[in-house]
N, C-alpha and C positions, 0 to 999 in steps of 0.2 A: 548623526543614526535615529530613527524612530523607534521609541521606546515599546512599542509594540512587539518589540524582536528580542529583547529586552534577558528576557525569562525561559526563552524556548527550549524545547530540547530537540536535538540532532533531527530528531523524527519527527516535532513539531514542524521546525523549520523547511523538514521535505514536504510533508502535505502542505502547509501556507503556500510553497513555493509550485505546487501542482496546481492549485485550486486557481491559484494567479495566472498561470501558465496555460491551464484551459481556457479561461476565460480571455484571454488575450489571444490565441490562437484558433480557437473553435474548437468542436470537438472533431471531425474529420481530418484537421492537419496535425493532431498531437497525440503523441502515444506514451503512456507509462508504462517502463519494464519494470515486472514483480521481480524481486532476487529471493523469493523464497522457495524455488526450482532452480540447484545448480548456480546459483549468481545472478548477478545485473550485466556481467558485462564492462562493470565500473562507468554504466549507463544507467543514470533515473529516466527522463524523459528525451525524445527525441519529438521532429515536427520535420512537415512534409517539406519546406523549405531548405533541408539539409541542416536543421542544428541540433547536437547535442548537448544537453544538459545534465550536469554532476551538480548538484546539492552539499556543500559542506558550510559547517556552521561551528567556525573554531572561538577559541575563549578571545576577544579581545583586547581582555585585561592584562594582557601578557606585554612583558617590551617588545619594540620592535623588533628585533633581529629574531628571539621566537616567533612571533607573528609572520614573519617573510620565511623562513623555513618552513612553518608547516603548510603554506599554503605552497610554497613552490614543492613541498615534497607529495601533497595531494595532488597536483598539476601533472610534476610528473610521475609519478606511481599510474594515475587513471589513466595517461596517454598512451602508456605500455602496452595497456591494457586492448587498445587499439589493433594493434600488431599480434598480439600473446590470441586472442579472439576474433583473428579476421574473419576465420568462415564462418563462426557461427552468428558474426555482428551483423555481416554481408545478407547472410539469409535473413537474415532477421527484417533489415530495412529493403530490403527487395530490390525499385530499381532506383530509391533515394540515393543520391552522390549528396556526402557532406562536406558543407562547405564551411562550417565555423563548430568550434567545442567551447563551450561555453562553462566557466567552472561558476556557480550560484553563489555568492555569499552574503551574509548580512552590509559590509564595508567594505570598501579598496583602501586599504590608509598610504600605500606606498608606490609610487609611480617606478622603484625598481621592478615591481612585478609585473608590470606594462615590458617592459625592456625583457624582462621572463620569458614572459608569454610568447613574445616575436621569437624569439631565440626557441623555444619549444616549437612551436609551430616551424619552422625550417628543417628541426630533426625529425617530430613526425613524418613531413612529407618526404625527407629522406628514407623512411623507411618504406615506399612502396606500397602503401595498403589502398587495396582494390577498387574501394568504395568512397574514396575521396577525391575531393576535385579539387587537386592539386591547385588548377590555378588561384581559385578563389578562396582557398581552407585558411583560416583564420583562430588563435587560440586565443580565447578573452575569459577576463574576468568581468560580472555584469554583477547588480545588486537589484534590489526590488523597486528603487528608481526608476530603470529604464522599461519598467512596464506599468505606467501608470495609474490606467484604467482596471489593468488586471489587480493591481497594487491594491486600491481602494475597494474593487469586489468581495478579495481577500480578507482584506484588513475588517471590513463590513462584518462578515461569515467569521471571522476570526474571536471578535467583540464579543458578539452575540451566541449566550451561549444555547446550544437547541436543547426544547427539552418537551419531548414528543408523548402525550400520553400514551399509557400502552392501555390496551382494549380489557376491560372485563371480560374474563371469557367463563361463560355460564355452564354447567352440564348442556344444557340445549346446544349450546354451540358448539361443544364438543363431540355431540351424537350427532349434529348437521354436518359437522366436519366429516368425521368417519364413516358417514352413509355415502357422501360425495368422495371421499380419496380413499379407497377399500386398498390400493395397492401400498399406498404412505402409510395407512393408519396399519396395513400386515405389516410393515418394514418395522414400524417403532414396536409392535408387539413383541415380533418374533425376536428382535434384538436388545428388548431389553431386557427380556427372558435369560437369552443367552446368557448377558453378563451378572445378572442378580437372582435367576434362579426365580423360587418361589415370592423374595421378596420385589417382584419387580412391580407389582402393582401403582403404586404410588411413583415412584419414577415415572412408570409407562404414562400416567395421567401428567403429570408434571412437565413432559415431554414434548405430550399434545399440545397443553396451554400453552409453551413457550413457542410451539409451530407457530400457534393461529398467530398470539401476538407479533412475531419477529414478521411476519409476513407484510401484517397489517402495519408497522412500523416501517418497513421499508418503501411499502407504496408509499405512504405521507411523505417519508424522505424525499421519495423519488420526484412526489409534485411537490413539493418545497422548497429543496435543496438539489437538484438533479446534476451539480457540480460534485459533491462533495457524496450523494449516492454513487455516481459512476467510479471513485476512488475505493468508498468502502465495498463493494462488490466487486474491484478488482483483487484487494488484498483477499475478502472472503474465497473468492474461487482459488484460490492460491492455497490459503488455510483449509481448505475443505479436500483437496487431493492431497494436504502433507496430513491431516487427520485419517487419509484413506491409507496414506501409505503406513504412516505410523500401526494402525490395526494389525493390518497384514504381518509386521512384525512381532507383533506384542504378545507375547508367550498367556498372557490372563488380561482380559478385556474383564475388568472390574469398576468398582466403586473409586479406587486410587486412580485406573486408566482415564475414568470421566474426568475426576476433578483436572489431575494433568492437563486433558485435553482442555478443560476452561479455562486453565491457567495459560495455556498457548495461548487460549482466542483475546486473552487480557493482552498479552501482550503485543499478540500480531495488530491489534486495533489501538496500543498507545498510541501512536501516532496522531490519532485524532482524539487525543482524549479533551484537549481542550474546549474543541468543538460541540460537544455532548454532556447532559446532566449525570450525574452519578449513575443515575437511576435505567438512563439510556445508553451508558456504557456499559452495563451490567448485560442490560437484556441482547445487546448487540454478544458478548460473549457466549452464554447458555443459548441464547436463538440458534446462534449460527451449530455450535452442538445439535441441537435438535431438527435443524434441516439437513444435517447432514447423516442422522442416524433413519430420517424420514425418507430421503431423496436417494441415497446410493442404496443399491440391490445387494451390493458384495455381502455374503453373511459370514459369520465367525463364530466358532463353536470354543467353548472352553471343554479342555478334559477332563 
């Protein structure tokens, strides 16, 4: 097993696999399924050729019996979801017929698991799932070694910490931005006052600064690391929807709410933590809060 996977978290393994598979399949042929909105149907990724991927990062230090039980349980539980969420998955896939379901893990340690996959293949076909290609459907366990070029690409990105310098935003920069973005500037002013009342001035100024910085940061990330940029944006869109939903339900929109949002953002971007410097990670957490405040036109008012 390659040492670069040894100390990953499950979220980092998922992020690594996504970079690897995006590189292998190419952007037009690869979809990542966000789980922030009612779950991901037990599907991490799927492809135009009809492959469904689920990532799993088990503890390889346990004894063989426990290892096999964990892998078998993961396969069994997630394959059941193909039938449980048949309607939703079918609509998501569109015209794609599923030819294989793949569990992507660090290492395959037992040939018994290949036998188990063949057993689950037959059981899954017997469930008569509309979007399966019954004649070609397979259940497999794969590792990163199955995608050598994509693995090398992801490994090089993973081992290189990204540290994009944040723009120094001057008062003149903020004035120019406000002049050219009156709607977004108005959103920031209105929402800052709704949250913090007379104490909103410093917060409003900070949000404008962070908004300008995050957009410059994302422009550079898109240019230098387009695959990683795509993943961050997918997570960010889901997180922005979550922020909007929570603000509707929240009784008091105040400093504590802002702190919770920043903390939630930090958790949402944790899967990319080893790709970025600490400063860049922090810029994502507050930066996307600023984007929500500026770009979402929904109002909220404290009683």
